VOBATI-38017 format. One record per atom (N, C-alpha, C, O): x, y, z. Coordinates in steps of 0.1 Angstrom, whole numbers, plus 2048, in hexadecimal, padded with zeros to 3 digits. Each point is the difference from the previous one (the first is absolute). Example, Ala and Ser with C-alpha at 12.3 -4.5 7.8 and 13.67 -1.06 7.14 Angstrom:
8847C784E/7F780C800/80980C800/80A800807/7F280B7F2/80980B800/7F880B808/80580B801/
//
This chain:
8087F4800/7F880C800/80980C800/808802809/7F78067ED/80880C7FE/7FE80A80C/80A808803/7EB7F9803/7FD80980A/8087FD80D/802809808/8047EB7F9/8077FC80C/80F7FF7FD/8077FB809/7FE8087EB/80E7FF7FD/809808809/80C7FC802/7EF80E805/809808809/8027F980D/809804808/7EF7F27FB/8027F980D/8027F1800/8057FA80A/7F88007EA/8027F17FF/8047FD7F2/7FA8067F7/80F7F0807/8047FD7F2/8037F17FF/8057FA809/7F88017EB/8037F27FD/80F7FF7FD/8068097FB/8007EC809/80E7FD7FE/8017F37F8/7FF7F5806/80380B7ED/8007F47F8/7F27FB7FD/7F6807801/8097EC7FB/7F37FA7FC/7FC7F5809/7F77F97FC/81080480F/7FD7F4808/7F880480D/8017F8809/7F88137F7/7F780380B/80780880B/7FA80380B/8128027F2/80880780A/7FC80F7FF/7FF8057F5/800802816/7FD80E800/80780780B/8047FA80A/7FE8137F5/80880880A/7F780C804/7FA8077F7/8067FC816/7FA80C805/80980B7FE/80A801807/7F38087F0/80980C7FE/7FE80A80B/80A806805/7E97FC800/7FD80980B/7F87F880A/7F4800800/8137F8809/7F97F7809/7F6808809/7F67FA804/80D812800/7F7807809/7F38047F8/7F57FF806/80C8047EE/7F48037F8/7F87F37FE/7F3800800/8137F57FD/7F97F37FF/7F97FD80D/7F57FC7FF/81280680C/7FA7FD80D/7F4809802/7F57FC805/80C8117F8/7F580A802/7F47FB7F7/7F5800805/80D7FD7EF/7F57FB7F7/7FA7F3805/7F47FF800/8157F8805/7FA7F3805/7F880380D/7F57FB801/81080E807/7F880480C/7F38077FC/7F57FD807/80B80B7EF/7F48067FB/7F67F67FB/7F4801803/8117F57F6/7F77F67FA/7FA7F780B/7F57FC7FF/81380280C/7FC7F780B/7FA80880C/7FE7FA80A/7FF8137F4/7FB80880A/80880080D/7FC80080B/8128017F3/80980180B/80980C7FD/80B7FF7FA/7F080D80B/80780D7FC/80F801806/8078087FB/7FC7F080F/80D801806/80A7F67FA/80A7FD807/7F37FD7EE/8097F67FA/80D8067FC/80180B7FA/80A7EE809/80D8047FB/8077F37FA/7FA7F6801/81280C7FA/8077F57FA/8027F480A/7FF7F57FC/80580F810/8037F580A/7F37F7802/8017F4801/7F4813801/7F37F9802/7FC7F87F3/7FC7F5801/8078117F4/7FD7F97F3/8087F47FF/7FB7F57FB/81280C808/8097F47FE/7FB7F5809/8017F47FD/7FA80F80F/7FA7F6809/7F37FA7FA/7FE7F4801/7FA8157F9/7F47FB7FB/8027F77F4/7F87F77FD/81380B7FC/8037F77F4/8037F2804/8007F77F8/802806815/8037F2805/7F47F77FC/8027F47FD/7F2812803/7F47F87FC/8027FA7F2/7FD7F57FE/8088147F9/8027FB7F2/80C7F67FF/8007F87F8/80A80A811/80B7F6800/7FA7F3805/8037F57FA/7F580B811/7FB7F3805/7F77F97F6/7FF7F4800/7FA8147F8/7F77FA7F6/8087FC7F3/7FA7FB7F6/81380780A/8087FD7F4/7FC8087F4/8017FC7F5/7FA81180D/7FC8087F5/80C8097FC/8018037F4/807801815/80C8077FC/80B7FE80B/7FD7FB80B/80F8097F1/80C7FF809/80880C7FF/7FF8087F7/8097FA813/80A80B800/80C7FB7F9/8047F5801/8018147F6/80C7FD7F8/80C803809/80380B804/8047EA800/80C802809/80B8077F9/8037FD7F4/80380C813/80C8077FB/7FC80D7F8/8098077FC/7EA7FB803/7FB80D7F9/7F7807809/7F67FA805/80D8127FD/7F7808809/7F38047F9/8008047F4/7F57FA813/7F28047FB/7FC7F87F3/7F88047F9/80E7F0806/7FD7F87F4/7F87F3804/8037FA80A/7F38037EF/7F77F5802/7FD7F97F3/8038057F5/7F97EE80D/7FD7F87F4/7F37F8802/7FE7FA80B/7F98077EB/7F47F8801/8047F17FD/8087FD7F7/7F27FA810/8017F27FE/7F37FC7F8/7F57FE806/80D8017ED/7F47FE7F7/7F97F2803/7F47FF7FF/8147F7805/7FA7F3803/7F780280D/7F57FB800/81080B80A/7F980280C/7F48097FE/7F57FE806/80C80C7F2/7F58097FD/7F57F97F8/7F4802803/8107F57F4/7F67F87F9/7F97F7809/7F47FE7FF/8137FC80B/7FA7F780A/7F5808808/7F57FB802/80E811802/7F7808808/7F48047F8/7F5801805/80D8027EE/7F58047F7/7F77F57FB/7F58037FC/80F7F1805/7F87F47FC/7F57FE809/80280080C/7F27FE7EF/7F57FD809/8027F2805/8067F77FA/7F5807813/8027F3806/7F87F67F9/7F58037FA/8107F0805/7F87F67FA/7F37FE807/80080080C/7F57FD7ED/7F47FE806/8007F480A/8057F67FC/7F580C80F/8007F580A/7F27FB801/7F7806806/8067EF7F2/7F37FB800/7FB7FA80D/7F47FE801/8167FF808/7FB7FA80D/7F880A807/7F77FC808/80C8117F6/7F880A807/7F17FF7FC/7F7801809/8077FE7EA/7F27FF7FC/7F97F3805/7F4800803/8147F57FD/7FA7F4805/7FD80180F/7F57FB804/81480C803/7FD80280E/7F4808803/7F87FD808/80680E7F0/7F4808802/7F37F87FD/7F6803806/80B7F47F0/7F47F87FD/7FC7F780B/7F47FB801/815801808/7FE7F780A/7FA80780D/7FD7F980A/8038147F6/7FB80780C/7F17FF802/7F98017F6/8037FC816/7F2800803/7FB80E802/808808805/7EB7FB7F7/7FB80E803/80080380F/7FE7F7808/8058157FB/80080480E/7F2802805/7F88067F9/8057F6813/7F2802805/7FF80F804/809806805/7EB7FF7F9/7FD80E803/7FA80280E/7FE80B804/7FE7EA802/7F980280D/80880780A/7FA807809/8137F87F7/80880780B/80380E7FD/804807809/7F97FE7EB/80380E7FD/7F880A808/80580A805/7EE7F27FD/7F780A808/80580180E/7FE80A807/8097EC7FF/80580080D/80C80A801/80380580B/8037FE7EA/80B80A800/7FC80E7FE/808809800/7EB7FA7FF/7FA80D7FE/8068077F4/80280C800/8017EC7F5/8058067F4/7F58057F7/8038087F7/7F17F480C/7F58047F7/7F6808809/7FE7FD80C/7FB80C7ED/7F6808807/7F37F7801/7FE7F77F8/7F980D810/7F37F9802/7F88007F3/80080B7F9/7FA7EB803/7F87FF7F4/8087FC7F4/7FA7FE7F6/81380180B/8087FC7F5/8067F3803/8087FF80A/7F47F77EF/8057F2802/8077FB7F4/7FE8057F5/80B7F180D/8067FA7F4/7F77FC7F6/8038007F4/7F17FB80F/7F67FB7F7/7FB80C7F7/7FB7FD7F5/80680F810/7FB80B7F8/80A8057F5/7FC8097F8/8107F2808/80A8047F6/8007F67F5/7FF7F4802/8048127F2/8037F77F5/80E8037FB/80380C7FE/8057EA800/80D8027FB/8028017F1/80B8027FC/7EB7FB7FD/8018007F1/7F880C7FB/7F4801802/8138077F6/7F980C7FA/7F47FC7F8/8007F67F9/7F6812808/7F47FE7F8/7F57F8806/7F57FE7FB/80E7FB810/7F77F8807/7FA80880C/806809805/7EE7F37FF/7FA80780B/8027F980D/8037F47FF/7FC81180C/7FD80E803/80B80A7FD/80B7FB7FB/7F3811807/80A80B7FC/80C7FE809/8007F980A/80B80D7F1/80D7FE807/80080780D/8067FB80A/7F38107F8/7FF80780C/7F1802804/7FA8097FB/8017EE80D/7F2801804/7FC80D805/808806808/7EC7FF7F5/7FC80D804/80480B7F7/7FA80B801/80F7F37F6/80580B7F7/7FC7FD7F2/8008097F8/7FC7EB805/7FC7FC7F2/80C8017F6/7FD8017F4/80F7FF811/80B8007F7/8027F37F9/8007F5807/80280B7EC/8027F47F9/8098037F4/7FF80A7FA/80A7ED803/8098037F4/7F88017F3/7F57F97FF/80F80F7F8/7F98017F4/8027F37F7/8087F8803/7EF8077F3/8007F47F8/80D7FE7F9/8057F5800/8018167FA/80D7FD7FA/80B7FB809/8087F87FD/7F780D810/80A7FB80A/7FE7F1802/8097F8801/7EA804801/7FD7F2802/8057F77F5/8067F6802/7F780E7F2/8057F97F4/80F7FF800/8067F57FD/800816806/80F8017FF/8067F780B/8097F87FE/7F180880E/8057F880B/7FE7F17FD/8097F8802/7EC8047F8/7FE7F27FC/80A7FC7F6/8057F5800/7FD8147F6/80A7FC7F5/80D7FF806/8087F77FD/7FC81280C/80D7FF807/8027F4808/80A7F97FF/7EC803808/8007F3808/8027F47F7/8077F7803/7F28097F2/8017F57F7/80E7FF7FA/8067F57FF/8008177FD/80D8007FB/80A7FB80A/80A7F97FD/7F480B810/8097FC80B/7FF7F1801/80B7F9802/7E98017FE/7FF7F2802/8067F87F4/8077F6803/7F880F7F1/8067FA7F5/810801800/8077F77FC/7FD81480A/80F803800/8077F680A/80B7FC7FD/7EF80180F/8067F980A/7FE7F17FF/8057F9809/7F38027EE/7FD7F2800/8077FA7F4/7FF7F37FE/
//
């Protein structure tokens, strides 16, 4: 980025870069992270997170020089492999009984679990006494979305 050439620059083509103005880099980093008192010492400690994740390393023997580890960066950016055991586990859960909820005083009088509908477009209304109900396009969209989710995970 040409706007940052005065404070940071690439060195070669292997992911190495050098902080030309480390104080300005730290100030901008602090601004981005809502830490107005950021300085280079604090920034260098904060970079340990990226070292630990194998995203970047400090270049030994060069002051203010760092290098991206493209392999580690690719690992961090890869989505985790889907864990189908989670979905199987969810399918084996029994529904939770609602009888104990009223004992916790989480619901107001006159509002019971039986008065709620969890599926858009079915009655009774979502909020008894207010007549609020999702619009028809929302109901159709929700049903379509649920069907797509079911097809995606099976």
